[in-house]
C-alpha positions as CSV (number, residue, x, y, z in Angstrom):
1,X,0.0,0.0,0.0
2,X,1.4,3.4,-0.9
3,X,2.0,5.9,1.9
4,X,1.4,9.6,1.5
5,X,4.6,11.6,1.0
6,X,3.9,13.8,4.1
7,X,3.3,10.7,6.3
8,X,6.5,9.3,5.0
9,X,8.5,12.4,5.8
10,X,6.9,13.3,9.2
11,X,5.9,9.9,10.7
12,X,8.2,7.3,9.3
13,X,11.6,9.2,9.4
14,X,10.7,12.3,11.3
15,X,12.7,14.4,8.7
16,X,13.7,17.8,10.1
17,X,12.2,20.9,8.5
18,X,14.4,22.9,6.4
19,X,16.0,25.9,7.8
20,X,17.3,29.0,6.0
21,X,20.7,27.6,5.9
22,X,19.7,24.3,4.3
23,X,17.6,26.1,1.7
24,X,20.6,27.7,0.4
25,X,21.9,24.5,-1.2
26,X,19.1,22.1,-2.1
27,X,15.4,22.4,-3.0
28,X,12.4,20.1,-2.3
29,X,12.7,17.2,0.2
30,X,10.2,14.8,-1.3
31,X,8.7,13.8,-4.6
32,X,6.3,11.1,-5.7
33,X,4.4,9.1,-3.1
34,X,6.6,6.7,-1.4
35,X,5.7,2.9,-1.6
36,X,5.7,0.4,1.1
37,X,9.2,-1.1,0.4
38,X,10.6,2.5,0.3
39,X,8.9,3.2,3.7
40,X,10.3,0.0,5.1
41,X,13.8,1.0,4.0
42,X,13.5,4.4,5.5
43,X,12.2,3.2,8.8
44,X,14.2,0.1,9.2
45,X,17.5,0.7,7.3
46,X,18.1,4.4,7.7
47,X,18.2,4.7,11.6
48,X,21.2,2.4,12.2
49,X,23.2,3.8,9.3
50,X,22.4,7.5,10.0
51,X,25.3,9.7,11.4
52,X,24.6,11.0,14.9
53,X,25.5,14.6,14.6
54,X,24.3,15.4,18.1
55,X,27.4,13.7,19.5
56,X,31.0,14.1,18.6
57,X,32.4,11.9,15.9
58,X,34.1,8.8,17.1
59,X,37.9,8.6,17.5
60,X,39.1,7.2,15.2
61,X,36.3,8.1,12.7
62,X,36.8,4.7,11.0
63,X,35.0,3.2,14.1
64,X,31.7,4.3,12.3
65,X,32.0,1.2,10.2
66,X,31.8,-2.4,11.6
67,X,34.8,-3.7,9.6
68,X,38.3,-2.0,9.3
69,X,38.4,0.6,6.5
70,X,41.6,2.0,5.0
71,X,40.2,5.1,3.4
72,X,37.2,7.5,4.0
73,X,35.1,9.2,1.4
74,X,32.1,11.6,1.3
75,X,29.7,11.8,-1.5
76,X,27.4,14.9,-1.4
77,X,24.0,14.6,-3.1
78,X,24.2,11.0,-4.2
79,X,20.9,11.0,-6.0
80,X,19.7,7.5,-6.8
81,X,22.9,6.1,-5.4
82,X,24.3,4.6,-8.6
83,X,27.9,5.9,-8.1
84,X,27.9,5.5,-4.3
85,X,26.7,1.9,-4.4
86,X,29.0,1.0,-7.3
87,X,32.0,2.3,-5.4
88,X,31.0,0.7,-2.1
89,X,30.7,-2.8,-4.0
90,X,34.0,-2.2,-5.8
91,X,35.9,-1.2,-2.7
92,X,34.6,-2.9,0.5
93,X,37.7,-1.8,2.4
94,X,36.8,2.0,2.0
95,X,34.2,3.7,4.3
96,X,31.7,5.8,2.5
97,X,29.4,8.6,3.9
98,X,26.6,9.5,1.5
99,X,24.6,12.6,1.9
100,X,21.1,13.0,0.2
101,X,18.3,15.3,1.5
102,X,15.8,14.1,-1.1
103,X,13.7,11.4,0.6
104,X,12.8,9.4,-2.5
105,X,16.4,9.1,-3.6
106,X,17.5,8.2,-0.1
107,X,14.8,5.4,0.0
108,X,15.9,4.1,-3.4
109,X,19.5,3.8,-2.4
110,X,18.8,2.2,1.0
111,X,16.7,-0.5,-0.6
112,X,19.5,-1.6,-2.9
113,X,22.0,-1.3,-0.1
114,X,20.0,-3.7,2.0
115,X,19.5,-6.2,-0.7
116,X,23.2,-6.2,-1.6
117,X,24.2,-6.5,2.1
118,X,26.6,-3.6,2.0
119,X,28.1,-2.6,5.4
120,X,30.5,0.1,4.4
121,X,28.1,3.0,3.8
122,X,26.9,5.5,6.4
123,X,24.4,8.3,5.5
124,X,22.9,11.6,6.4
125,X,19.5,12.8,5.1
126,X,19.9,16.6,5.4
127,X,22.3,19.4,4.6
128,X,25.8,18.3,3.7
129,X,27.3,21.3,5.5
130,X,26.2,19.8,8.8
131,X,28.3,16.7,8.1
132,X,31.3,18.8,7.0
133,X,31.2,20.9,10.2
134,X,30.9,17.7,12.3
135,X,33.8,15.8,10.7
136,X,37.3,16.0,12.3
137,X,40.1,17.9,10.6
138,X,42.0,16.0,7.9
139,X,39.7,13.0,8.3
140,X,38.7,12.3,4.5
141,X,40.6,11.0,1.6
142,X,38.0,12.2,-1.0
143,X,34.9,14.2,-1.5
144,X,32.6,13.6,-4.5
145,X,30.1,16.3,-5.7
146,X,28.6,14.8,-8.8
147,X,26.0,16.7,-11.1
148,X,24.8,19.0,-8.2
149,X,21.9,21.3,-8.8
150,X,23.3,24.1,-11.1
151,X,20.8,26.7,-9.9
152,X,20.5,27.9,-13.5
153,X,19.3,31.5,-12.8
154,X,22.0,34.0,-12.1
155,X,20.2,35.3,-9.1
156,X,20.4,31.7,-7.6
157,X,24.0,31.2,-8.2
158,X,24.8,31.9,-4.6
159,X,22.9,28.7,-3.8
160,X,25.5,26.5,-5.7
161,X,27.3,24.2,-3.3
162,X,30.7,25.2,-4.6
163,X,31.6,28.4,-2.8
164,X,34.5,30.0,-0.9
165,X,33.0,28.9,2.5
166,X,32.3,25.3,1.4
167,X,35.8,25.0,-0.2
168,X,37.1,26.1,3.2
169,X,35.1,23.3,4.8
170,X,36.5,20.8,2.2
171,X,40.1,22.0,2.9
172,X,39.6,21.5,6.6
173,X,38.3,17.8,6.4
174,X,40.4,16.6,3.6
175,X,43.8,15.1,4.3
176,X,46.7,16.7,2.7
177,X,46.8,15.3,-0.9
178,X,43.1,14.4,-0.6
179,X,40.8,14.8,-3.6
180,X,37.7,16.8,-4.4
181,X,36.0,15.3,-7.6
182,X,33.3,17.3,-9.3
183,X,31.2,16.4,-12.3
184,X,28.7,18.5,-14.2
185,X,27.2,19.1,-17.7
186,X,26.5,22.8,-17.1
187,X,29.2,25.0,-18.6
188,X,28.5,27.9,-16.2
189,X,28.8,25.7,-13.2
190,X,32.1,24.1,-14.5
191,X,33.5,27.6,-15.1
192,X,32.2,28.8,-11.7
193,X,33.9,25.8,-10.0
194,X,37.3,26.4,-11.8
195,X,37.2,30.1,-10.9
196,X,36.6,29.3,-7.2
197,X,39.4,26.7,-7.2
198,X,41.8,29.1,-8.8
199,X,41.0,31.7,-6.2
200,X,41.5,29.2,-3.2
201,X,44.9,28.7,-1.8
202,X,44.3,25.1,-0.6
203,X,43.4,23.5,-3.9
204,X,45.1,22.7,-7.2
205,X,43.5,21.4,-10.4
206,X,45.2,18.2,-11.4
207,X,44.4,18.1,-15.1
208,X,47.4,17.8,-17.4
209,X,45.5,17.2,-20.7
210,X,42.0,17.6,-22.2
211,X,41.2,13.9,-21.7
212,X,41.5,14.5,-17.9
213,X,38.4,16.5,-17.8
214,X,36.6,15.0,-20.8
215,X,36.7,11.3,-19.6
216,X,35.3,10.1,-16.4
217,X,37.3,8.5,-13.6
218,X,38.4,4.8,-13.7
219,X,35.5,2.4,-12.9
220,X,32.9,5.1,-13.5
221,X,29.5,3.6,-13.5
222,X,27.6,6.5,-15.0
223,X,24.5,8.1,-13.4
224,X,21.0,8.8,-14.5
225,X,21.9,12.6,-14.5
226,X,24.8,11.9,-16.8
227,X,22.7,9.8,-19.1
228,X,20.0,12.6,-19.2
229,X,22.7,15.1,-20.1
230,X,24.0,13.1,-22.9
231,X,20.5,12.4,-24.3
232,X,19.8,16.1,-24.2
233,X,23.1,17.0,-26.1
234,X,25.1,18.3,-23.2
235,X,28.7,17.2,-22.6
236,X,29.8,16.1,-19.1
237,X,32.9,17.5,-17.6
238,X,35.0,15.7,-14.9
239,X,37.1,17.8,-12.7
240,X,39.6,16.6,-10.0
241,X,41.3,18.9,-7.5
242,X,43.8,18.0,-4.9
243,X,44.2,19.4,-1.4
244,X,47.6,21.1,-1.1
245,X,49.9,19.6,1.5
């Protein structure tokens, strides 16, 4: 039996209301009516995997995962989870944190995670800046921001996730030599990101040739957003930046 989206949000997962701060980076929290399996994933799978931001992170942070992990990664806005799930399957020895405020996408990813029996993913279902501010200094090896909302209208560009303040957050939580990977099919957002990186003292663009931004990273599974962009005639761009030592 289908459950109304407001019931799913308020009763099943008690999702917090958006604050002015969270409204700056993402839009709606829910979409189509959630179905029973999605509700089950949100009510049963989400709670034990959700980060507890009310308390300090464990020391070491790797204690978040039940098995030893050699590397820690954060994916901001994982959408349907195609990339996050693929990476988690390919690298069971890496601990992943996935952030996605859109309830329908979170439910979709959690249902697959449960069926695949993955144990190396932890999640947060609200604003990614909350996680970035909670994480310890120099704790992450990589941050992925893949096909984020481009906020097309110029008056909304201030809501783009790439900004001076968020790059400062990235620089704090990334280890020296850690990577920030960004993908988009929107030229203005690609240029926006390159401009912000160039102005930031803690990051350097790693590209040496055109193929470095034209071709996706190794073992790239593709995403539904990328497929849509290609169908509509837009060219994806893959940027990789390194945290200076």
